[in-house]
C-alpha positions as a Markdown table, in Angstrom:
| # | Residue | x | y | z |
|---|---|---|---|---|
| 1 | Met | 25.3 | 15.9 | -10.5 |
| 2 | Lys | 25.9 | 16.7 | -6.9 |
| 3 | Thr | 22.9 | 16.4 | -4.6 |
| 4 | Arg | 22.4 | 18.4 | -1.5 |
| 5 | Phe | 22.0 | 16.7 | 1.9 |
| 6 | Phe | 18.2 | 17.2 | 2.3 |
| 7 | His | 17.4 | 16.1 | -1.2 |
| 8 | Ser | 18.2 | 12.5 | -0.5 |
| 9 | Pro | 15.4 | 10.3 | 1.0 |
| 10 | Phe | 18.1 | 8.4 | 3.0 |
| 11 | Ser | 19.4 | 11.7 | 4.5 |
| 12 | Ala | 15.8 | 12.7 | 5.3 |
| 13 | Leu | 15.2 | 9.4 | 7.1 |
| 14 | Ala | 18.5 | 9.7 | 9.0 |
| 15 | Phe | 17.7 | 13.2 | 10.0 |
| 16 | Ser | 14.1 | 12.2 | 11.0 |
| 17 | Phe | 15.3 | 9.3 | 13.2 |
| 18 | Leu | 17.9 | 11.6 | 14.8 |
| 19 | Val | 15.0 | 14.0 | 15.7 |
| 20 | Ile | 13.0 | 11.1 | 17.0 |
| 21 | Ala | 16.0 | 10.0 | 19.1 |
| 22 | Leu | 16.1 | 13.5 | 20.5 |
| 23 | Gly | 12.4 | 13.1 | 21.3 |
| 24 | Phe | 13.4 | 10.5 | 23.9 |
| 25 | Ile | 15.1 | 13.3 | 25.8 |
| 26 | Ser | 12.3 | 15.8 | 25.6 |
| 27 | Tyr | 9.1 | 13.8 | 25.5 |
| 28 | Val | 9.4 | 10.6 | 27.5 |
| 29 | Ser | 7.4 | 12.2 | 30.4 |
| 30 | Thr | 4.2 | 12.9 | 28.4 |
| 31 | Gly | 0.8 | 12.4 | 30.0 |
| 32 | His | 0.1 | 8.8 | 30.9 |
| 33 | Asp | -3.5 | 8.5 | 32.0 |
| 34 | Asp | -5.2 | 7.9 | 28.6 |
| 35 | Ser | -2.4 | 5.5 | 27.4 |
| 36 | His | -2.8 | 3.4 | 30.5 |
| 37 | Ile | -6.5 | 2.8 | 29.7 |
| 38 | Thr | -5.3 | 1.2 | 26.4 |
| 39 | Phe | -2.5 | -0.6 | 28.2 |
| 40 | Trp | -4.9 | -2.1 | 30.7 |
| 41 | Ala | -7.2 | -3.4 | 27.9 |
| 42 | Ser | -4.1 | -4.9 | 26.2 |
| 43 | His | -3.0 | -6.5 | 29.5 |
| 44 | Thr | -6.4 | -8.1 | 30.2 |
| 45 | Leu | -6.6 | -9.4 | 26.6 |
| 46 | Leu | -3.2 | -10.9 | 27.0 |
| 47 | Glu | -3.7 | -12.3 | 30.5 |
| 48 | Gln | -7.4 | -13.3 | 30.5 |
| 49 | Gly | -8.2 | -13.6 | 26.8 |
| 50 | Glu | -10.7 | -10.8 | 26.8 |
| 51 | Ile | -10.8 | -7.0 | 27.0 |
| 52 | Leu | -12.0 | -5.9 | 30.4 |
| 53 | Asn | -12.1 | -2.6 | 32.2 |
| 54 | Tyr | -10.7 | -2.0 | 35.7 |
| 55 | Asn | -14.0 | -3.4 | 37.3 |
| 56 | Gly | -13.8 | -6.6 | 35.3 |
| 57 | Asp | -16.6 | -5.6 | 33.0 |
| 58 | Arg | -16.5 | -6.4 | 29.3 |
| 59 | Ile | -16.2 | -2.8 | 28.2 |
| 60 | Glu | -13.6 | -1.6 | 25.8 |
| 61 | Gln | -12.6 | 1.9 | 27.0 |
| 62 | Ser | -9.6 | 2.4 | 24.9 |
| 63 | Ser | -9.8 | 4.9 | 22.1 |
| 64 | Thr | -8.7 | 2.4 | 19.5 |
| 65 | Leu | -9.2 | -1.3 | 19.2 |
| 66 | Leu | -6.5 | -1.8 | 16.6 |
| 67 | Phe | -3.8 | -0.3 | 18.8 |
| 68 | Thr | -5.0 | -2.4 | 21.8 |
| 69 | Leu | -4.7 | -5.5 | 19.6 |
| 70 | Leu | -1.2 | -4.5 | 18.3 |
| 71 | Ile | 0.1 | -3.9 | 21.8 |
| 72 | Ala | -1.2 | -7.3 | 23.1 |
| 73 | Ala | 0.2 | -9.0 | 20.0 |
| 74 | Thr | 3.6 | -7.4 | 20.4 |
| 75 | Ala | 3.8 | -8.2 | 24.1 |
| 76 | Phe | 2.7 | -11.8 | 23.3 |
| 77 | Val | 5.3 | -12.4 | 20.5 |
| 78 | Thr | 8.2 | -10.6 | 22.3 |
| 79 | Thr | 9.3 | -10.5 | 25.9 |
| 80 | Ile | 8.5 | -6.8 | 26.1 |
| 81 | Asn | 5.9 | -5.9 | 28.6 |
| 82 | Val | 2.6 | -4.3 | 27.6 |
| 83 | Ile | 3.5 | -0.7 | 28.6 |
| 84 | Asp | 6.8 | -0.7 | 26.9 |
| 85 | Ser | 5.2 | -2.3 | 23.8 |
| 86 | Gly | 2.7 | 0.5 | 23.7 |
| 87 | Tyr | 5.3 | 3.2 | 23.8 |
| 88 | Leu | 7.6 | 1.5 | 21.4 |
| 89 | Leu | 4.8 | 1.0 | 18.9 |
| 90 | Gly | 3.9 | 4.7 | 19.0 |
| 91 | Ile | 7.6 | 5.5 | 18.3 |
| 92 | Phe | 7.8 | 2.9 | 15.6 |
| 93 | Phe | 4.8 | 4.2 | 13.8 |
| 94 | Ala | 6.3 | 7.8 | 14.1 |
| 95 | Gly | 9.2 | 6.6 | 12.1 |
| 96 | Ala | 7.0 | 4.6 | 9.7 |
| 97 | Asn | 5.0 | 7.8 | 9.1 |
| 98 | Ile | 8.1 | 9.6 | 7.9 |
| 99 | Ala | 8.8 | 6.9 | 5.3 |
| 100 | Met | 5.1 | 6.8 | 4.3 |
| 101 | Thr | 5.1 | 10.6 | 4.0 |
| 102 | Leu | 8.1 | 10.4 | 1.6 |
| 103 | Leu | 6.3 | 7.7 | -0.5 |
| 104 | Val | 3.0 | 9.6 | -0.7 |
| 105 | Ala | 4.7 | 12.9 | -1.4 |
| 106 | Gln | 6.8 | 11.3 | -4.2 |
| 107 | Lys | 3.7 | 9.6 | -5.6 |
| 108 | Ala | 1.9 | 13.0 | -5.6 |
| 109 | Ala | 4.8 | 14.5 | -7.4 |
| 110 | Ile | 5.4 | 17.1 | -4.7 |
| 111 | Asn | 8.6 | 19.1 | -5.5 |
| 112 | Arg | 10.4 | 18.6 | -2.2 |
| 113 | Pro | 9.1 | 15.4 | -0.6 |
| 114 | Val | 12.2 | 15.2 | 1.6 |
| 115 | Ala | 11.5 | 18.6 | 3.1 |
| 116 | Leu | 7.9 | 17.5 | 3.9 |
| 117 | Ala | 9.3 | 14.5 | 5.8 |
| 118 | Ile | 11.7 | 16.7 | 7.7 |
| 119 | Ile | 9.0 | 19.1 | 8.7 |
| 120 | Leu | 6.9 | 16.2 | 10.0 |
| 121 | Ala | 9.8 | 14.7 | 11.9 |
| 122 | Ser | 10.8 | 18.0 | 13.6 |
| 123 | Ser | 7.3 | 19.1 | 14.5 |
| 124 | Pro | 7.1 | 19.4 | 18.4 |
| 125 | Ser | 3.5 | 18.3 | 18.6 |
| 126 | Tyr | 4.1 | 15.3 | 16.4 |
| 127 | Leu | 7.1 | 14.3 | 18.6 |
| 128 | Phe | 5.0 | 14.8 | 21.7 |
| 129 | Trp | 2.2 | 12.5 | 20.5 |
| 130 | Ser | 4.8 | 10.0 | 19.2 |
| 131 | Phe | 6.0 | 9.4 | 22.8 |
| 132 | Ser | 2.5 | 9.5 | 24.4 |
| 133 | Gly | 1.8 | 5.8 | 24.2 |
| 134 | Met | -1.3 | 6.6 | 22.3 |
| 135 | Glu | -2.5 | 5.5 | 18.9 |
| 136 | Thr | -2.0 | 8.9 | 17.2 |
| 137 | Thr | 0.9 | 7.7 | 15.0 |
| 138 | Leu | -0.8 | 4.5 | 14.1 |
| 139 | Thr | -3.9 | 6.5 | 13.0 |
| 140 | Ala | -1.7 | 8.7 | 10.8 |
| 141 | Phe | 0.1 | 5.7 | 9.4 |
| 142 | Cys | -3.2 | 4.0 | 8.5 |
| 143 | Ile | -4.4 | 7.2 | 6.7 |
| 144 | Leu | -1.2 | 7.5 | 4.8 |
| 145 | Ala | -1.1 | 3.8 | 3.9 |
| 146 | Phe | -4.7 | 4.1 | 2.6 |
| 147 | Ile | -3.9 | 7.2 | 0.5 |
| 148 | Tyr | -0.8 | 5.4 | -1.0 |
| 149 | Ser | -2.8 | 2.1 | -1.6 |
| 150 | Trp | -5.7 | 3.9 | -3.1 |
| 151 | Asp | -3.5 | 5.9 | -5.5 |
| 152 | Thr | -1.6 | 2.7 | -6.5 |
| 153 | Phe | -5.0 | 0.9 | -7.1 |
| 154 | Arg | -6.2 | 3.8 | -9.3 |
| 155 | Glu | -2.9 | 3.8 | -11.3 |
| 156 | Arg | -3.2 | 0.0 | -11.9 |
| 157 | Lys | -6.8 | 0.2 | -12.8 |
| 158 | Ser | -6.2 | 3.0 | -15.4 |
| 159 | Ala | -3.2 | 1.3 | -16.9 |
């Protein structure tokens, strides 16, 4: 049986990563003000061992603590600076969401899970937020991972 190109999960992932690569050309200059609040919190956590705002007060102004911690951990473990870590994590989770979308769609018995992943990967607004340095793609990943895990748990419990 001959399969068409977009019916293979591998081809969907390859296409999706191609689209994300094209996002580097189109979306690397997205707004940076909000992301730098998170980057500063990650920087102070990494350098001073606590989250501080610009005035040195112990106020966490970032919109997500998890993303702040992941950025600081990535910068600590690698030689990548905090800002680049933040942007790369956003892009990484954009790709991870495509894979999770495939898994969740297959688990939900959606007829064309590959098409769903391709639609996500080629969405201009999704690509824009993937390159923003914000936690948007991490949030989506956490939601998809929860849905997948919950369904897996339910299946095992009923078996």
